[in-house]
ROVEX-137263 format. One line per 5 residues: number of its first residue (from 1); their letters; for each residue x negated, y, z of N, C-alpha, C. Coordinates in pm, 1 decimal. Atoms other than C-alpha are relative to their C-alpha. Example, Ala and Ser with C-alpha at 12.3 -4.5 7.8 and 13.67 -1.06 7.14 Angstrom:
1) as) -89.0/-119.0/0.0/-1230.0/-450.0/780.0/-90.0/120.0/0.0  82.0/-119.0/-6.0/-1367.0/-106.0/714.0/77.0/109.0/73.0
***
This chain:
1) mrris) 30.8/88.5/111.7/6420.6/5902.3/20831.0/90.7/32.9/-122.3  -88.1/-27.0/109.9/6735.9/5979.2/20633.7/-32.5/130.9/-66.1  36.4/-122.9/49.7/6627.4/6340.1/20601.2/-120.2/1.8/-85.9  120.1/10.7/81.7/6279.1/6243.6/20472.5/37.0/-67.7/-135.6  -39.3/63.6/132.9/6439.8/6018.6/20208.9/67.5/96.4/-98.1
6) lcfll) -70.5/-95.4/74.9/6668.8/6288.8/20098.4/-89.9/102.4/-58.4  100.7/-93.6/54.7/6379.5/6533.7/20060.5/-83.3/-60.8/-117.8  80.3/67.2/103.9/6181.3/6278.2/19862.6/81.1/-6.0/-131.0  -90.9/5.7/114.6/6479.0/6224.9/19626.0/15.9/139.2/-65.5  -16.4/-133.4/62.6/6527.4/6596.4/19576.3/-129.6/46.7/-70.6
11) ftafl) 133.1/-30.1/54.9/6150.0/6648.4/19516.6/-17.3/-76.9/-133.2  14.5/84.9/120.8/6151.2/6361.1/19257.4/85.4/58.1/-114.6  -88.5/-44.9/102.5/6453.8/6496.8/19074.4/-47.5/143.7/-41.3  56.5/-135.6/40.5/6294.1/6851.1/19076.3/-113.8/-11.0/-98.3  114.5/16.1/88.1/5973.7/6730.5/18916.7/37.8/-54.6/-138.6
16) lgaar) -50.1/53.6/123.9/6159.2/6534.1/18648.2/60.3/108.1/-83.0  -70.0/-107.0/68.3/6364.0/6832.1/18564.3/-103.4/105.4/-48.9  101.2/-95.1/41.2/6060.5/7060.9/18557.0/-81.5/-41.6/-124.0  76.0/58.1/105.3/5875.0/6830.9/18329.1/67.5/13.1/-131.9  -67.4/-1.6/116.9/6154.0/6856.0/18080.6/56.1/143.0/-21.1
21) svpiq) -55.6/-135.1/9.8/6222.2/7225.2/18126.3/-57.5/76.0/-116.5  71.8/-70.4/114.1/5984.4/7331.4/17856.3/35.8/-78.0/-128.2  -40.0/62.6/118.4/6135.8/7242.8/17515.5/-124.2/-22.6/-89.1  107.9/26.8/98.1/5909.4/7084.5/17245.1/37.2/82.2/-118.7  -24.2/-84.3/122.2/5871.1/7347.6/16981.1/-44.3/-71.9/-120.1
26) ektpg) 40.7/69.7/124.1/5868.1/7226.4/16630.1/-69.7/102.8/-97.6  63.5/-102.5/86.5/5743.1/7563.7/16479.6/-82.2/100.1/81.0  88.6/-97.1/-67.3/5474.1/7807.5/16581.0/10.7/127.4/-87.4  2.4/-124.1/86.7/5514.6/8170.8/16464.7/-126.4/17.7/-66.2  119.8/-29.8/76.3/5276.8/8257.5/16189.8/-67.1/-121.3/-44.7
31) kapta) 63.2/119.5/54.5/5199.3/7901.4/16108.5/105.9/-83.9/-77.8  -84.1/81.9/84.2/5343.3/7634.7/15873.2/77.9/-91.0/93.3  -83.7/87.8/-80.3/5636.5/7435.0/16010.2/-70.3/-140.4/20.9  53.4/139.8/-21.4/5524.6/7103.8/16167.6/112.1/-107.6/-15.4  -96.7/109.0/10.7/5688.5/6767.3/16153.3/93.6/-1.0/101.8
36) sapts) -107.7/14.0/-101.2/6005.3/6692.2/16342.4/-55.6/-73.1/121.7  37.4/69.8/-123.5/5947.9/6586.3/16704.1/68.8/-132.6/10.8  -55.0/136.7/-14.9/5990.3/6212.4/16745.5/81.7/-13.0/131.3  -91.9/24.4/-115.2/6265.4/6085.3/16982.4/-28.9/-134.3/79.1  32.0/122.5/-62.7/6105.7/5753.3/17062.4/-145.0/-31.4/-38.4
41) gfrae) 140.8/35.6/27.8/5758.5/5587.9/17057.8/-100.6/72.5/98.1  99.7/-51.0/-87.0/5433.2/5673.4/17221.0/-22.6/148.4/-11.3  23.8/-138.1/31.4/5405.6/6018.6/17064.8/107.1/77.6/82.5  -106.6/-61.1/-68.3/5751.3/6111.8/17212.1/-25.7/7.2/145.8  42.1/8.0/-150.1/5636.7/6004.5/17555.8/-113.3/91.9/37.7
46) fledv) 111.0/-88.1/-29.0/5314.6/6191.1/17523.3/37.7/143.3/-9.7  -37.9/-140.0/20.0/5480.9/6509.9/17407.8/74.6/50.4/126.5  -59.0/-44.7/-135.3/5675.9/6509.1/17740.6/-112.5/47.5/85.1  114.9/-40.2/-91.5/5339.5/6520.2/17917.8/-61.9/134.6/-48.9  49.9/-133.7/43.2/5223.1/6801.7/17688.2/84.9/111.5/53.8
51) ayyeq) -95.8/-107.1/-65.1/5534.7/7001.6/17793.4/-28.3/15.4/143.7  19.5/-7.2/-142.5/5474.1/6921.6/18149.1/-126.2/72.1/36.5  130.4/-68.6/-35.8/5104.7/7030.0/18158.3/4.6/136.6/-50.5  -10.4/-138.0/47.5/5176.1/7333.9/17943.1/71.1/83.4/100.5  -83.3/-79.8/-96.2/5443.0/7453.6/18192.2/-87.2/18.7/127.3
56) rytrl) 75.6/-13.9/-131.7/5211.1/7378.9/18495.3/-115.5/103.5/-16.9  124.0/-80.6/26.8/4898.6/7545.1/18352.0/42.8/148.5/-19.3  -33.0/-144.1/27.4/5078.1/7857.8/18212.7/60.2/64.5/127.2  -55.6/-56.8/-115.0/5290.1/7908.4/18522.9/-102.1/33.5/116.8  103.8/-23.5/-107.1/4990.3/7875.2/18758.2/-91.0/112.5/-44.1
61) aeamp) 84.6/-105.0/51.6/4778.3/8102.7/18534.6/68.6/135.5/17.4  -73.7/-127.0/-14.7/5057.6/8361.4/18550.5/11.0/40.5/145.3  -17.8/-32.0/-153.9/5088.5/8334.7/18933.6/-129.4/46.9/59.1  130.8/-40.0/-61.1/4715.9/8380.8/18994.7/-22.5/154.0/-28.5  28.6/-132.8/16.9/4624.2/8749.7/19051.2/-110.8/23.1/-99.1
66) aekyt) 107.7/-30.8/102.9/4410.1/8909.4/18775.7/-140.4/1.7/65.1  130.5/-14.1/-59.3/4137.5/8989.6/19022.3/-60.2/-129.8/53.3  58.0/126.8/-45.4/4097.8/8626.9/19120.9/-51.7/-90.7/-116.1  37.0/77.5/108.0/4018.5/8502.6/18772.3/-153.6/-21.0/-4.6  143.6/17.5/-7.7/3646.7/8546.1/18842.3/-48.8/-75.0/127.8
71) wrpge) 20.1/71.7/-126.1/3673.1/8363.6/19183.0/-50.9/-134.7/-35.4  48.8/140.1/17.3/3471.5/8036.9/19199.9/-30.4/-43.0/142.3  23.2/47.0/-137.5/3427.5/7811.4/19507.1/-144.4/-13.5/32.7  140.5/17.1/-28.9/3052.2/7796.9/19470.7/-84.6/25.8/-131.9  85.2/-19.7/113.2/2754.0/7864.0/19244.3/-2.6/-127.1/-88.2
76) gvrsv) 20.3/106.2/93.2/2745.0/7658.9/18931.7/140.2/-73.6/-26.6  -132.8/54.3/12.3/3123.1/7571.3/18954.7/89.7/90.0/-82.5  -88.5/-85.4/87.6/3381.0/7690.6/18703.5/92.0/99.1/87.3  -92.5/-100.7/-64.8/3583.3/8009.2/18813.2/132.8/-37.4/-38.5  -143.3/21.4/32.4/3958.9/8022.3/18802.9/25.3/22.0/-153.5
81) gevyt) -19.4/-26.1/132.7/3949.9/8173.0/18455.3/-78.4/-95.3/-95.8  75.3/93.5/86.6/3684.3/7937.8/18329.1/62.8/-134.8/-18.2  -83.5/122.0/-0.8/3909.1/7640.1/18413.5/97.4/15.5/-116.1  -96.8/-19.6/103.6/4170.0/7788.9/18187.1/-61.5/12.2/-144.4  67.4/-1.4/130.4/3928.5/7866.2/17903.2/-47.9/-135.6/-41.6
86) hiisa) 35.6/137.0/25.2/3796.2/7518.2/17932.6/105.8/-85.8/-54.5  -112.0/74.3/48.1/4137.0/7382.2/17878.3/43.7/51.7/-136.5  -25.6/-62.0/131.6/4189.6/7621.2/17577.8/-92.0/-66.7/-98.9  104.6/66.1/92.9/3867.0/7493.3/17415.9/26.6/-143.0/-25.6  -19.4/144.9/13.6/3953.5/7134.8/17492.7/125.8/-28.1/-87.9
91) nygva) -120.5/25.2/76.2/4301.5/7162.6/17340.6/-27.7/15.1/-149.3  31.8/-11.1/133.3/4163.8/7298.7/17014.5/-99.7/-102.5/-45.4  100.6/98.2/35.7/3859.6/7057.1/17017.4/59.2/-140.5/-13.9  -63.3/124.9/2.0/4072.8/6753.7/17091.2/94.5/-8.5/-122.2  -83.5/-0.7/124.0/4329.1/6852.2/16821.2/-78.8/-15.2/-123.6
96) salgt) 83.6/14.0/107.9/4042.3/6881.1/16579.9/-44.3/-146.5/-18.6  39.0/143.8/4.7/3916.1/6528.8/16674.1/119.8/-86.3/-43.8  -107.3/82.1/36.1/4272.3/6397.8/16607.4/38.6/38.7/-146.0  -24.3/-38.2/137.0/4267.3/6556.5/16258.2/60.9/132.3/-39.8  -54.1/-136.7/24.5/4406.8/6904.1/16301.6/-108.0/109.2/43.1
101) pppag) 107.0/-95.9/-35.9/4127.8/7171.1/16278.8/69.4/128.1/50.2  -54.5/-121.7/-52.6/4168.3/7503.2/16453.9/42.3/90.1/-117.8  -44.3/-105.9/105.0/4345.1/7791.8/16264.7/-117.6/79.1/-53.7  103.3/-84.7/61.4/4139.4/8005.6/16026.7/-37.4/117.0/89.4  46.8/-113.1/-77.1/3927.2/8251.2/16210.9/-23.1/-28.9/145.8
106) fdfka) 17.3/33.3/-140.0/3923.9/8062.4/16544.4/-145.0/-15.8/22.8  133.9/15.5/-28.1/3593.2/8082.9/16716.5/-11.7/-49.0/142.2  15.0/73.4/-142.6/3508.9/7844.5/17007.6/-95.5/89.8/88.6  89.6/-79.0/-86.4/3235.4/8073.8/17124.3/60.5/120.9/55.9  -67.6/-118.1/-51.1/3482.2/8361.4/17171.5/91.4/-35.0/113.8
111) vapls) -93.9/44.6/-105.1/3689.6/8161.4/17423.1/-46.3/28.7/136.3  65.7/-0.5/-133.1/3453.5/8141.5/17721.1/3.8/148.4/52.0  11.5/-149.0/-48.3/3402.8/8533.3/17739.6/135.7/52.6/49.4  -136.3/-42.6/-37.1/3782.6/8568.2/17793.8/34.5/-29.0/145.7  -41.7/66.4/-127.3/3777.3/8385.6/18125.3/27.1/101.9/111.1
116) gdkak) -29.3/-89.2/-108.3/3766.3/8697.3/18349.6/117.6/96.5/-24.2  -102.4/-88.3/33.5/4055.9/8869.6/18176.2/130.3/-71.8/-18.6  -131.6/67.5/2.8/4400.9/8735.8/18267.9/87.0/36.8/-117.1  -94.3/-47.3/114.1/4581.3/8945.6/18007.6/-39.3/-66.1/-129.9  44.9/62.6/126.1/4372.4/8778.5/17727.7/6.2/-155.0/10.6
121) vlpvl) -2.6/147.2/-20.1/4359.4/8426.0/17876.0/143.4/-52.9/-29.0  -132.7/53.2/18.9/4742.5/8381.1/17895.0/52.0/-26.7/-134.6  -44.9/28.0/137.1/4840.6/8422.2/17536.2/-78.4/-103.2/-73.8  84.1/102.2/65.8/4546.0/8213.6/17411.3/30.9/-138.5/57.2  -27.4/133.0/-67.3/4629.7/7932.0/17663.5/125.7/-53.4/-60.2
126) kesfa) -127.2/45.6/54.1/4984.9/7921.0/17533.7/-10.8/-42.8/-149.3  26.5/18.7/135.4/4868.3/7931.2/17175.5/-68.8/-136.7/-20.8  80.4/130.0/10.2/4629.6/7637.1/17239.0/95.3/-119.6/23.1  -92.6/116.1/-19.4/4911.5/7415.1/17371.2/98.1/-17.0/-122.5  -86.6/2.5/120.3/5130.2/7511.5/17071.6/-73.0/-73.1/-121.9
131) hfrga) 81.7/65.5/100.3/4847.9/7411.0/16841.0/-15.1/-145.3/24.9  22.3/135.0/-27.3/4781.0/7093.3/17021.1/127.4/-82.8/-25.9  -134.5/60.1/29.7/5159.3/7007.4/16998.6/12.8/-40.6/-149.3  -10.5/13.0/149.0/5141.1/7048.4/16618.9/-91.3/-119.9/-33.3  100.0/107.7/28.2/4835.2/6805.7/16616.4/63.5/-133.0/24.6
136) ilals) -60.7/124.0/-27.8/5042.5/6532.2/16785.1/108.2/-28.0/-91.8  -107.4/19.5/96.1/5336.2/6588.0/16559.5/-45.1/-45.6/-142.5  49.5/32.6/136.2/5111.2/6543.6/16258.5/-61.3/-152.0/4.7  33.7/141.1/-4.4/5017.9/6190.6/16378.9/110.1/-100.4/-26.5  -103.9/105.1/28.4/5200.2/5859.9/16313.5/-5.4/-100.8/115.7
141) dadgd) -10.4/109.1/-99.6/5333.6/5608.6/16564.6/-68.7/-130.0/-47.1  55.4/121.3/52.3/5203.5/5344.9/16331.4/-152.0/-7.9/22.9  146.7/-5.5/-19.3/4843.1/5454.9/16405.4/-45.0/-23.5/144.4  27.7/16.6/-143.6/4865.7/5382.0/16780.8/-124.9/-77.5/27.2  110.4/90.4/-17.7/4603.6/5102.7/16758.2/-120.0/28.0/-85.8
146) kpqkm) 118.8/-43.1/91.2/4374.5/5288.1/16504.5/-117.3/39.5/89.1  119.5/-35.9/-72.8/4020.2/5329.7/16630.6/-9.6/156.6/12.6  9.7/-149.6/-16.5/3965.7/5678.8/16773.9/-111.6/25.9/110.2  100.7/-35.8/-93.6/3666.8/5840.6/16944.4/40.9/126.5/71.5  -39.9/-107.4/-82.4/3739.7/6070.8/17236.7/-88.7/13.6/111.5
151) fnrqt) 93.2/-22.4/-119.1/3513.3/6228.3/17497.1/-113.1/-89.7/-7.2  114.6/84.9/21.3/3223.6/6029.4/17344.4/24.1/-144.5/34.4  -24.4/138.9/-34.4/3397.0/5704.0/17405.5/93.6/-51.6/-122.5  -79.8/67.4/110.0/3541.4/5462.7/17139.0/119.9/-62.3/64.9  -117.7/57.8/-54.5/3896.4/5372.3/17200.2/106.8/-13.2/-118.7
156) tlrga) -96.5/-4.1/104.3/4230.6/5365.3/17010.3/68.9/142.2/9.1  -65.0/-124.5/-4.1/4452.4/5663.8/16926.1/93.5/-0.8/134.1  -80.5/9.1/-124.9/4688.8/5554.6/17208.8/-77.3/26.3/122.4  82.4/-5.1/-112.3/4401.7/5519.0/17446.9/-61.1/141.5/7.8  54.4/-141.4/3.5/4268.1/5871.4/17342.6/102.0/93.5/72.1
161) lmmid) -102.2/-93.7/-63.2/4607.8/6025.8/17441.2/-2.9/-19.0/158.6  7.8/27.0/-145.1/4577.0/5854.6/17785.3/-118.8/81.8/66.1  118.2/-74.7/-52.1/4229.0/6009.5/17828.7/26.0/141.9/0.1  -34.4/-149.7/-3.1/4360.0/6350.4/17739.6/81.9/34.7/121.5  -93.6/-24.8/-113.1/4630.0/6313.7/18000.4/-83.1/10.0/130.5
166) rhwge) 80.3/4.8/-121.1/4370.0/6229.0/18268.1/-76.6/127.4/10.3  83.7/-123.4/1.0/4162.1/6529.5/18161.8/81.7/120.6/49.8  -85.1/-103.1/-40.7/4454.9/6766.8/18201.6/36.5/-5.6/141.7  -39.0/20.3/-150.4/4545.4/6610.4/18539.2/-109.9/38.8/86.6  119.0/-37.5/-88.6/4192.2/6650.9/18676.3/-9.7/150.0/13.3
171) hlgqs) 21.1/-134.8/-6.2/4167.8/7011.7/18588.8/125.3/83.0/55.2  -122.7/-55.1/-58.9/4535.4/7089.4/18694.5/-22.6/-6.0/153.8  15.0/21.9/-142.4/4447.3/6950.0/19035.5/-102.4/104.5/51.7  98.0/-100.2/-27.2/4141.3/7175.6/19035.2/52.0/137.0/15.7  -70.2/-137.0/-0.1/4351.8/7483.0/18952.9/88.7/18.0/114.6
176) iayar) -89.1/-9.1/-117.6/4598.6/7405.3/19216.8/-79.4/22.1/130.6  83.0/-18.9/-122.5/4320.9/7377.7/19479.4/-51.4/141.4/7.4  47.7/-141.1/9.3/4179.8/7716.3/19358.6/118.3/91.8/54.3  -118.3/-88.0/-46.2/4533.5/7870.7/19399.5/25.6/-8.0/144.2  -21.0/12.9/-139.1/4583.0/7728.8/19744.4/-108.6/73.9/87.3
181) vngvv) 101.4/-59.0/-73.9/4250.7/7845.6/19867.9/8.8/152.8/2.3  -14.3/-144.1/25.3/4334.5/8198.7/19736.7/137.9/45.2/52.7  -132.9/-27.4/-54.3/4675.5/8187.4/19913.1/115.4/11.8/-99.6  -106.8/10.9/105.2/4879.7/8127.3/19595.2/68.0/-135.5/8.3  -83.0/123.3/6.0/5156.8/7867.1/19617.6/42.9/-22.3/-141.1
186) ppwtq) -46.2/32.0/136.1/5223.7/7694.7/19291.7/138.8/25.7/-16.4  -140.1/-36.2/19.1/5548.7/7827.7/19144.8/106.0/-112.0/24.0  -99.9/107.6/-8.5/5718.3/7488.1/19125.1/10.7/-54.1/139.6  -2.9/37.7/-137.7/5626.4/7409.4/19485.8/85.2/97.6/79.5  -78.9/-107.1/-70.8/5768.6/7744.3/19596.7/151.6/-18.4/-29.7
191) efqqq) -143.3/18.9/35.1/6091.9/7673.5/19407.5/65.0/-122.0/74.3  -45.8/122.9/-84.1/6122.1/7324.1/19571.0/22.2/35.0/147.3  -13.5/-32.5/-141.6/6068.0/7465.0/19913.1/130.8/91.9/19.2  -122.3/-82.2/-6.2/6343.0/7724.3/19841.4/122.8/-83.7/-11.6  -112.6/89.8/15.2/6578.9/7449.2/19734.0/31.7/-70.3/139.9
196) lqkpa) -11.1/67.5/-121.1/6512.4/7272.2/20063.9/66.0/90.3/105.2  -44.7/-97.2/-95.1/6595.3/7591.0/20260.6/150.1/35.3/-19.9  -141.3/-32.2/25.5/6939.3/7618.7/20103.2/92.2/-91.4/84.9  -86.7/83.4/-81.5/7221.2/7495.9/20331.6/65.5/-103.5/-87.1  -59.0/117.9/72.4/7355.9/7161.6/20230.8/151.4/23.5/-17.5
201) dkpkp) -140.1/-15.2/26.7/7706.7/7165.9/20079.8/79.0/-87.5/105.2  -82.1/67.2/-95.2/7967.1/7084.8/20337.6/102.3/-92.5/-69.7  -94.9/90.4/60.9/8185.6/6781.4/20265.5/137.2/56.6/1.0  -142.2/-47.7/11.9/8534.0/6861.9/20139.4/84.7/-78.3/97.6  -84.2/73.0/-93.1/8808.4/6781.7/20392.3/92.7/-98.8/-72.2
***
């Protein structure tokens, strides 16, 4: 029982550290500087989730072999790569709904055809999260209760961010399942398992 509790504490500490391991970028190369990142308020809390999901999605996308990007569990279900391109389109689409349109020249129709090409998906996935982060920085904490439509539902700005969180979580779970079925261990799980295998520090005499 003591060992189980210790493992749980280590795992919790690992997840918290991983969630904060991706710094919140305030500038994106080739784009105008965005507002300073807030240190408190609901946007600051949500930006931690943006960093968390960005790290999870990009690391898992990097870990998946290129030849598996066309794999799908069944007919009519998104493939590995199609899940990532869905997230890319959603990041830009949601940012637009929040008041930050896609960059000039961005074409939503050009995203889906990238799904089978890992080398093309990865940079666009990272760019989509950077763009989305800029959209959150452009908002105001004072507008938290402002009416906002998201995913065809009427809610508040704060409620919309919660819906976005759930959307990311749903498809991250899907991507993790895809990885496991194809013999790929999520990188953060692999790192945690390696931590557990390290011999415990011996107490000093």
